[in-house]
Each structure stands twice: as C-alpha cells, then as structure tokens.
C-alpha positions in Angstrom: -19.5 -32.0 28.9 -20.1 -28.3 28.4 -22.2 -27.9 25.0 -22.5 -25.3 22.6 -25.8 -23.3 22.7 -27.8 -21.4 20.0 -27.6 -17.6 20.9 -30.8 -15.3 20.9 -30.8 -12.8 17.9 -30.3 -9.4 19.0 -33.2 -8.4 17.3 -36.6 -9.7 15.8 -36.4 -11.5 12.9 -37.8 -8.8 10.5 -36.0 -6.1 12.3 -33.7 -6.2 9.1 -36.2 -5.5 6.5 -36.5 -4.7 3.5 -32.7 -5.7 3.4 -33.1 -9.0 4.7 -36.8 -10.7 5.4 -38.0 -11.9 8.5 -38.7 -15.2 6.5 -35.0 -15.6 6.0 -33.7 -14.6 9.3 -36.2 -17.0 10.8 -34.9 -19.9 8.8 -31.4 -18.9 9.0 -31.3 -18.9 12.7 -33.8 -21.3 13.9 -33.0 -24.1 11.3 -29.5 -23.4 9.8 -27.7 -22.1 13.0 -29.4 -24.4 15.1 -28.2 -27.5 12.8 -24.3 -26.4 13.3 -25.0 -25.9 17.0 -26.7 -29.7 17.2 -23.7 -31.2 14.8 -21.0 -29.5 16.9 -22.4 -31.1 19.9 -23.0 -34.4 18.1 -19.1 -34.5 17.0 -18.2 -33.9 20.5 -19.8 -36.5 21.9 -18.6 -38.5 19.2 -14.9 -37.9 20.2 -15.5 -38.5 23.6 -16.8 -41.9 23.1 -14.2 -42.8 20.7 -11.5 -41.8 23.4 -13.2 -44.0 26.2 -13.8 -47.0 24.1 -10.4 -46.6 22.5 -12.0 -47.0 18.9 -10.9 -43.9 16.9 -11.3 -45.5 13.5 -14.0 -42.7 13.2 -11.9 -39.6 14.3 -11.1 -38.4 11.1 -14.7 -37.9 10.0 -15.7 -36.6 13.5 -13.0 -34.1 13.6 -14.1 -32.8 10.0 -17.6 -32.7 11.4 -16.9 -30.7 14.7 -14.3 -28.1 12.4 -17.6 -27.8 10.0 -20.3 -27.4 12.5 -18.3 -25.4 15.1 -17.0 -23.0 12.2 -20.5 -22.5 11.4 -21.7 -21.8 14.8 -19.5 -19.4 15.6 -19.5 -17.5 12.0 -23.2 -17.3 12.5 -23.0 -16.0 16.1 -20.5 -13.1 14.8 -22.6 -12.6 11.6 -25.8 -11.8 14.0 -24.0 -9.0 15.9 -22.6 -7.7 12.7 -25.8 -6.5 11.6 -28.2 -4.0 13.3 -31.7 -2.5 12.0 -29.5 0.9 13.2 -26.6 -0.1 10.9 -25.5 1.1 8.0 -23.7 4.3 6.9 -19.6 4.6 7.9 -17.6 3.6 10.7 -16.0 6.3 12.7 -12.9 6.6 15.4 -10.5 3.8 15.3 -12.3 1.6 13.1 -12.3 4.4 10.6 -8.8 5.0 11.0 -7.7 1.3 10.7 -9.6 1.0 7.5 -8.2 4.1 6.3 -4.6 3.1 7.2 -4.9 -0.3 5.4 -7.4 0.0 2.5 -6.7 3.7 1.7 -10.6 4.8 2.3 -13.6 3.4 3.2 -14.9 3.3 -0.5 -11.7 1.0 -1.3 -12.4 -1.3 1.4 -15.9 -1.3 0.4 -15.2 -2.4 -3.1 -12.6 -5.0 -1.9 -14.9 -6.5 0.5 -17.8 -6.7 -2.2 -15.4 -8.2 -4.8 -14.1 -10.9 -2.3 -17.7 -11.8 -1.6 -19.1 -11.9 -4.9 -15.8 -13.8 -6.0 -16.4 -16.7 -3.6 -16.7 -20.1 -5.5 -19.5 -22.2 -4.1 -20.6 -21.6 -0.3 -18.4 -19.3 2.1 -18.1 -15.9 3.7 -16.1 -12.8 3.3 -14.6 -11.7 6.2 -12.8 -8.8 7.4 -10.2 -9.7 9.9 -7.6 -8.6 12.4 -4.3 -10.2 11.5 -2.6 -10.4 15.1 1.1 -11.3 13.3 1.2 -8.1 10.9 -1.0 -6.0 13.3 -3.4 -5.1 10.4 -6.5 -5.5 8.9 -6.8 -7.9 6.1 -9.9 -9.3 3.9 -10.2 -12.9 3.5 -12.5 -15.3 1.6 -13.5 -18.2 4.0 -14.5 -21.4 2.4 -17.5 -23.3 3.5 -17.3 -22.8 7.4 -14.0 -23.4 8.1 -11.1 -23.3 5.8 -8.8 -21.0 3.8 -8.1 -18.4 6.7 -5.1 -17.7 8.3 -4.2 -19.0 11.7 -3.7 -15.8 14.1 -6.8 -13.7 12.6 -9.5 -12.6 14.4 -12.8 -12.1 12.7 -14.4 -8.9 12.9 -17.2 -8.4 10.0 -18.6 -11.5 8.4 -20.7 -11.6 5.5 -22.4 -14.8 5.0 -22.6 -16.0 1.2 -24.2 -19.2 1.3 -27.4 -19.3 -0.6 -29.6 -19.9 2.1 -28.5 -16.1 3.4 -30.2 -14.4 0.4 -31.8 -16.6 -2.2 -35.5 -16.5 -1.0 -34.8 -12.4 -1.2 -32.3 -11.8 -4.0 -32.7 -15.3 -6.1 -29.0 -15.9 -7.8 -27.9 -11.9 -7.7 -25.8 -12.0 -5.3 -24.7 -8.4 -6.0 -27.8 -7.2 -4.8 -27.4 -8.9 -1.3 -24.2 -7.7 -0.7 -25.5 -3.9 -1.9 -28.4 -4.2 0.9 -25.9 -5.6 3.4 -24.0 -2.3 3.7 -27.2 -0.9 4.7 -27.5 -2.8 7.9 -23.5 -2.9 8.7 -23.1 -2.9 12.6 -19.9 -0.7 12.6 -20.3 0.0 16.4 -20.0 -3.7 16.9 -16.9 -4.3 14.5 -15.2 -1.0 16.2 -15.6 -3.2 19.5 -14.2 -6.5 18.3 -11.3 -4.3 16.7 -10.6 -2.6 20.2 -10.3 -6.2 21.8 -8.6 -8.1 19.1 -5.8 -5.4 19.5 -5.6 -5.5 23.1 -5.6 -9.1 23.5 -3.7 -10.8 20.4 -0.6 -8.5 20.3 2.3 -11.0 21.0 0.0 -14.0 21.6 1.5 -15.9 18.4 5.2 -16.0 18.5 6.6 -16.7 15.1 10.4 -17.8 15.7 
C-alpha cells in the first residue's frame, strides 16, 4: 500500500526569521506535520484491515482520523511552499489581476484575508482558494484540518492559525503573527498554483 511521506522543507528552519523562528519551524515540520503523516498512514492501514476482516465497527472513527490527518498533511505541504525567505511584497501578473478583479485591490484582499484569519474560532486555517464552479478567487475559513471549505475549491495560499504555528514567537497576539506572515508570502508559488487550478479544474465538476 502506498503511504504518505513527510516532504522536506524548501529552506532551512531558520530561513524565515525574524518572522517565524527556526525553533517553531523545526517543531512544526518535524513533530506536528510528521504526526499528521503518521496518522494518515495509520488510518489507511486500519481501514484496509477492517475491509479485509469484515469487521467494520471502527470505520466511522478511522474515516474521521483519515480526514483529519490527511488534511493536516495536505495543508502543511502547501503551507511550506506558500512561504519563502525571499517573499513578501505584492503579487504580479495574472495573480495580481485576479486579486484586483475579485477583491478590488491587493490592500482589500489583504484586509479581508487578515480579518478571516483573526476571526477563526479555535484552530484552523485562512485559505485563498480557486472556486472551480464560479471560476473565481474566494477566501475561506478551514476549521481544524479538514472542515468548512466547499468541495470544488482548490487551496492556493494558506495561513496556519493553529497555536503551534505562532505561540512560541507571538504568544496570543495573533495579529502580529498574521502581519509578519505577509513579509514571507511566496506569491510566485501562489501564482503557479492559480495557473494550474484554472487550467485543470475548468469543467471538472458539473452541477446538473
């Protein structure tokens, strides 16, 4: 059975300092993300065993475990590439044009995304997504690791609002963490994701 694996970071742990410390990045990647990978693989193994034995009593729990842990793996895999020590500033080209079209301006998008992030109750993510049905950019709140986002949407830019992502550096001042994250946003990566999402998802889901 194919298993999920922990991707390497595309930069050193300390590369995002002073915005995110190397200590947080090491713990976040090597401990938290690794735990999601292990949890997803364990859930897959449990589901395979349940099917083989015919004992499906634990399927409900295992499916929830898979959704949570696979969500954590996917979210973090995107998150690492959404950040760069050479990031910050404002997007250019097609990404800038799309942001201007659907949010009015980068400043309005930034304010909307920030309010979305700070408004999350408990743990979750603020997500800029491509809506393949409406063919537009939208911002969503992802609860925990796997819920509250619409099917047919493709995550392009994600900000982790779980406390483990910022507490060692910013304590409970989430606003300072979000403000710092804009300085390391990898808009080139987001632009690449937008290009692929537009090309590959048009017509993929048919509502009829």
